[in-house]
N, C-alpha and C positions, 0 to 999 in steps of 0.2 A: 762547552768544556764539561759541564755537570754532566750533560746526558751522555757524553762520550764516556765518561768515568762511571757512569751509572751502568751503562752497557758492559763495558769491561769487568766491572765488579760482578754484575750478573754473571756474565760467562764464566767468569772465573769459579766464582762458587758454585753454579750449576755444575760446572766440569767435576770439581773436586768431589761434590756430594754425590754426583752420578756414578762416578768412577767406585766410590765406596759403597753405593747402593747395588750398582752393578757386581761388584767383586762378592757382596754378601750375598745377592740374588744366586748369583752361579755356585758359590760354596753350597748353599740351602738346596740348590738344584741338584748339585752332586750328590749331597746324602740322601736326597729323597729318591734319586734315580736308583742309587746302590740299595738302598732300602727296597725299592720296589723288585729289583732284580735278585736281591738275596731271597724275599718273599717267594717270587716265583719259582726260584729254583728248590727252595724247600718244599713249594707244593709239587715239584717235579719228582724231587726225591720221595716224597709221601706216596705219591701214586705209583712209583717204581716199586718201592718197598710192600704196599698193599698187592700190585699185581703179581710179583715173582713170590710172595708168601701164598698167594690164592691158588697160583699154579702148581706150587711145590707140593701143597697141603691137600688138594683135592682130586678125587680119583677121576672125576669127570668136569670139564669147563664147558660150561652152558653159553650158549649166545646172548641169553638174558645178562648175565654177569657182563659179558663184554659190552653190552649196549649201555648198561649203566655207567660204565666206565668212559664209553665215548659221547655219552648224552650230551654234554655241554659244548661239544664240536672242538675242545681245544685239545684233546688226546686221542691218538689211535693207536691200537695194538694190533701185531702180527705175531700169530703163534704158529712155530713149525716143530711138528714131531716127525723125528727120524729123517728130516730133510724134506719132509712134504708139509704143505698149508695144513693146518687143523681145521681151518673152515675155507672150505672151497668158494662157497657163495658169498657175495660181498653182501655185508650187512647194511650198507648206506649207498645212495646214489654216488656219493664222492669217494667211494673205497677206490674206484680204478685209479683216481688221481694220487691218492696216497698210497697206492701199489708201488707206483715209480719211485715215490720217495723213501718206502721200503726197502727196495732193491738198491738204491742209493745208499743208504745208511749201511747196510750190508757189505756192499763194496767197499765204504769208506773204513769201515772197523777192520776188513781184510787187509786193506793196501796199506793203513796207516799204524794199524796195531796189531796185525797178524792174528785176528781173532774170528775163528770161522768153524763152522759145524763139519764136522768129519765122521763119515760113517764107521771109519775104523775104529774109533778112540770110544773105548767104553770104561763105564764108571769113574768117569773123570769127575772132579770136584766142581761144584758149581761155580761161575766167573761171572763177572758183568763189567761192562764199560759205558760209561757216560761222556756225551761229547756233544758240541753243538755242530748243527749241519744246515746248510742252504738247501732248501728243497727244489725241486725242478721248476716249480712257477714262482721262485724267488722267496717263498716263505721260511722263515727262521725257526728252528726247531733248537729244543733239547732233546737230545737223542739218548736212548739206553739199549743195549744190544747185552741180553743175558743167556748164559747157556748154564741150563739148570739140569741137574741129573736126577731121574726120576725113574723107579722100577728098570734100574740097570740100563736106561736110555737116556737121551739127552733130547731135552725140550728148548727150542731157541724161541725167545721172546724178544720181539723189537718194539720198543714204544718210543713213538714221537709226540713229544710235547710242544704245541704249537706256540708261539711268542708274539703272535698277532696282537693278543688283549695287552701283552704287556708292553708292547712297543704303542698301541694306541693310548695307553694311558701314560707312557712317557711323554708322547708327543703333544697330550692334552695338558700334562703339566708344564711343559715348556712353553705352550702357547698361552696358557693361562698367566705363567709366571711373567713371560714376556710382556704381555700386553699389560701387566701390573707396574713391570719396571717402567715402561714407556709412561704409563699415566702417572708414577711417582717422579719421573723425570720431569713432566710436564707440570706436575703441582710444583715440584720444587723450583723450576724456571719462574714460574707466576710468582710463587714467595719469594724468591731471591730479587725479581724485578721490585716487587713491592717492599722489600726490607731494605734493600739499597736505596730506594728512592725516600723511603721514611728516613735512613740513617744520612741521606745526603741533604735531607730538607734544611738543617740549619745552615749546610755549607752555602746551599742555593739562597737561602733566605740572607745570609751574609752577604753573599756576592750582590745580591739584589740592593741591598742596604748600603754596600760600599759604592756601587754604580751610584745610587741616588744621591749618597753623600757627595761625591765628586762632583756630580753635575749640579747641585746646590751650592756647593763651596766655590765652584768655578763662577756661577752666577753671581753670588755675593760678593766675591772678589773682584770681578769685573766691574761692579757699580762703583766702588771707592776707587778703583784704578782708573776708571774712565774720567771721573771728577779730577783726581789729579793732573791726568794728561791734558784735559780741557783747561785746568787753572793755569798750568805751566805754560801753554800754549798761548792764553789769554795774557799772561804776564810779560810775555815777549812784545807785546803790541800796546800794553797797557800805559798810561802815563804814570809816573813816579808816586802819585798821590794813591793810586789805586792798586799798586803792586803789593801794599801791605793787607789788603783784603784777600787778594787771591793767595797770597803767602799764607794766611790764616786758614784758607780753605784746603790748601794742600797739608797743612799740619794737622788740621782736624780729620780729614779722610785717611792720612796716613796712620793716625791712631787708631783709627775706626778699623783700617786695615789690620794693623798689628794685632789688636785685641782678637779678632777673627781668627787669624793665624794661631794666635796662643790657644784658643779654645780648641781649635782642630787639632795641635799637637797634645792638648790635655786628653782629649776623647780618643786620639791613636794611641797614647800610652797607655790608657785603659784597655783597649782593644788588644793590646799586644802584651798585656798582663804585667807591664813595667811601671805601672803608676803605684808607688809606694806610699805608704801612711806613715807620717811622723808623729806616732802616738807620744803623748807625754801627759801629766798631770794636769787637766784643765777645768777652771771654773766656768762652767756654761752661763751663768748668770753673768758674768763679766762679759763674755763675748756679746752677749745679747745687748748689754748694757752699751759696750763699745760700738756695735752696729747701730744703735738708735741714736748715739750722740753724732755719729757719721753722717746719718743720713737726714737728720733733724732740719739741717739747713737748707738740703737739697729739696725735701717735701715743702718747706717753708717758701722757697724761691717759687714754687710753681703754685702756690696759693692752697698747698695741703695741709693737714694735720696729722701729725705722727703722735699717736699715743702708745706709751709703754706699760704694760702689766707685768709685774714680776710676782705679785703676791707675797705674803709672808710665810714664805715655805724655805726649809732648809734644803739646798742643792747640794748633793755631795761632789766630790773632784771626780771627775771622770778622765778615762783614758782616751784621748781624742786628739785628732791632728786640728790643732786650733786655727791654723790658716786655711785649711780646706773648709771647716765648718764655717767660718767667717766668710769665705766665698759663697757658701750657700745662703747664708743672710743678705749678703749683697745682693745675689741674684734674684731673691724673692723680694726683697724691698725695692730694687731698680723695676722688676717688673710691675710690681703693684704702683709705683710712682709713674710709670709710663701709661698704665691701664686706666687710671682714676682721673677724672675730668677735675679740672681747679674748683675750689670750695669743696672739695670730696676730703674722705678722712682715711687714714692708714692705720692699722692697730697691730702692734708686736706684742705678742704674749708668750711668755715661759710659764709652764705648769707640769708640777710633778705629780705622777701617778704613783701606784705601788711598785712597779717594776719597771716603768718607762717615764721618760720625761718629752713632753711635747713642745716643739717652737710653731706657733701659730702666726701666720700674716695674713691679714683680710684687708679689704678694702671695698670701697663703694663704686667701683666701676661697672662695666656691662656684665660682668661675671663670664663663665665658660659654659657652654651648652654642655648638657650631659652626653651627647654623643663625642665630644671633643675631649672629656675630662681625662681619657687615657691616652690619646694621641698627642696631645701637647708637650708629654715628656719626649716624644720621638725628636731624632735629629732634624733640623731645618724644618719642622712642621711649622706650617703657618696657613691659619684659615680665618680665624676671627681677627677682630681688631687688637686684640691683646698682642698678637704676634706680627704685627703689619707695620710697625713703627721702624725708623732708620737704626735704632739703636739696638733692636733685638734682630738676632741672626739665626735663631731657630737653633741655638745650641746652649744657651744659659739653663734653661731647665734640664736639659740631658745631662749637662756637666753635674748640675745639682742633685739628680736622681742617681748618678754613678757614685758620687761622693758618698750620698746616705747610705746606698746600699754595700759599700766598701766597710761603713762602719756598723753594718749588720742593723740598719735600720729601714725605714720606709718612709715614702713621700707621697702624698696624694692631693689632690684638691676638691673642694664641695661649694656647696653654696654658702655665702654667709649670710648670717642674720639680716644683714644690711643690704642684702640683694647682691652684692658683688660676688667676689670669688674668696675662698680661705683656704690658704696653702698651710699643710700641715706635716711637719717633720717630726717622726717619731724614733727616738733614740734609746735604746736598753740601758737600764741602770745597771752598774757592776753589780 
């Protein structure tokens, strides 16, 4: 599901960004090609102006000047005086091919624009025409045909300016820009794939945790349910004197299942952001004292000593949810009681600092390995002895962590001086 969503998002993001990239690329390419064509046409007109000015002002036209004009192979000129070619000899090996294009240019100007040399026309003002022409060999030209008056005669000048270089430049631009666009689309695809994967990581992680949560919850619910079914089945065949024992087992396992379901609903409310705090003025030291009195007898029944340290400090009234903070204290004290072997000791401390208060619960149990100190706050996590007792379902510390976070505090575990574990809850002072 997540992979399919990732693929869809990647395709969508890549498509949108690619369309924008292609649109911008095409626009830039159009502007670049227009600039190239405009520059080529300006060069053509400059060449035409230079050639016509030279022919009109010079009494003699040298083949050296003509060679200089045609040196780069991009331009060819044909000059006719009184209807006869001024240069009867070809000035280059390719002149014969160009001659056909000159004739085509003269015919094109005559047929489409009615411009041609007539021997009976004298003292006519100079005129010129610029147009595009497709040559015999397929070469495209900017063409110019000028009729220049000189010494009461008319000189006909035909100039063909090849567009092969311009077309090659435009072709190279298109190739380079297309390759750059394809490379950009490829990089965008890779980026989108990586970005969507990063973006969907929390969803994927939440899905994984949800799957693990459901699997673990199903396993934990199955255990008391199996005990209840077994006890009820045994009650049907048991003697009346034994039925009370099986009834007590059903009641105990039912309470166990009820606590587990309640914890699961608590965490579900937290996940859906529906878990609201009922903050009110609370004396934290009184909550700690109540927790001590509640668990003192439970500790004693197991042969444990519960010590309370409040110190002689002034604890201010805080805006807390007293029920939830009491739940945190109960979770930590129950956890310490189940971890600590008989004849051990559990300490409950409340300490005030400059801007925070800390609740510390330490024991003389086996402690928590360094590699597990962060993991024990995960849901249904159980690996060491402190999480393997029947009264713990891997949710207590998770709930305590959620409650503390919602009070803008933090909770962690460290090694106690006695060798066991010390859980610390830190809450900010108002």
